[in-house]
C-alpha positions in Angstrom: -28.5 -3.7 56.7 -32.0 -4.0 55.3 -33.4 -2.2 52.3 -37.0 -2.0 51.2 -38.8 -1.4 47.9 -42.1 0.5 48.1 -44.6 -0.3 45.4 -47.8 1.3 44.3 -51.1 -0.5 43.4 -49.9 -1.3 39.9 -46.7 -2.9 41.2 -44.5 0.0 40.1 -41.5 1.0 42.3 -42.2 4.2 44.1 -39.0 4.3 46.2 -36.3 2.3 47.9 -35.9 2.9 51.6 -33.5 1.8 54.3 -35.7 2.1 57.4 -39.3 1.9 58.3 -39.1 5.6 59.3 -38.3 6.4 55.7 -41.4 4.5 54.6 -43.5 6.4 57.1 -42.2 9.7 55.9 -43.2 8.8 52.3 -46.7 7.8 53.5 -47.1 11.1 55.3 -46.0 12.9 52.2 -49.0 11.2 50.4 -47.1 8.7 48.4 -49.5 5.8 47.3 -47.6 3.0 48.9 -49.5 -0.2 48.5 -46.9 -2.8 49.4 -43.4 -2.8 51.0 -41.0 -5.7 50.1 -37.7 -6.4 51.7 -35.0 -6.4 49.1 -32.9 -9.5 48.5 -29.2 -9.2 49.5 -28.1 -9.1 45.9 -30.6 -6.2 45.2 -29.6 -4.3 48.3 -25.9 -4.4 47.3 -26.7 -2.0 44.5 -28.1 0.5 47.0 -25.1 0.3 49.3 -22.7 0.7 46.3 -24.5 3.7 44.8 -25.1 5.6 48.0 -28.1 6.0 50.3 -31.4 4.5 49.2 -32.9 8.0 49.7 -30.8 9.0 46.6 -33.5 7.1 44.6 -36.3 9.1 46.3 -36.8 12.3 44.3 -39.2 13.7 46.8 -36.7 13.9 49.7 
């Protein structure tokens, strides 16, 4: 399972997403996504243990 971190132009984390469709939804919502990085396995474990990555997205 892949997870992605979405960053703004200043390099701040906007959201953590599980699919490219989640990323597209955020873009359509007007979120200023400048860069998308695949999370490392050790980072992604945190998402899978705490619930869905969308739990981190306050706009959903």
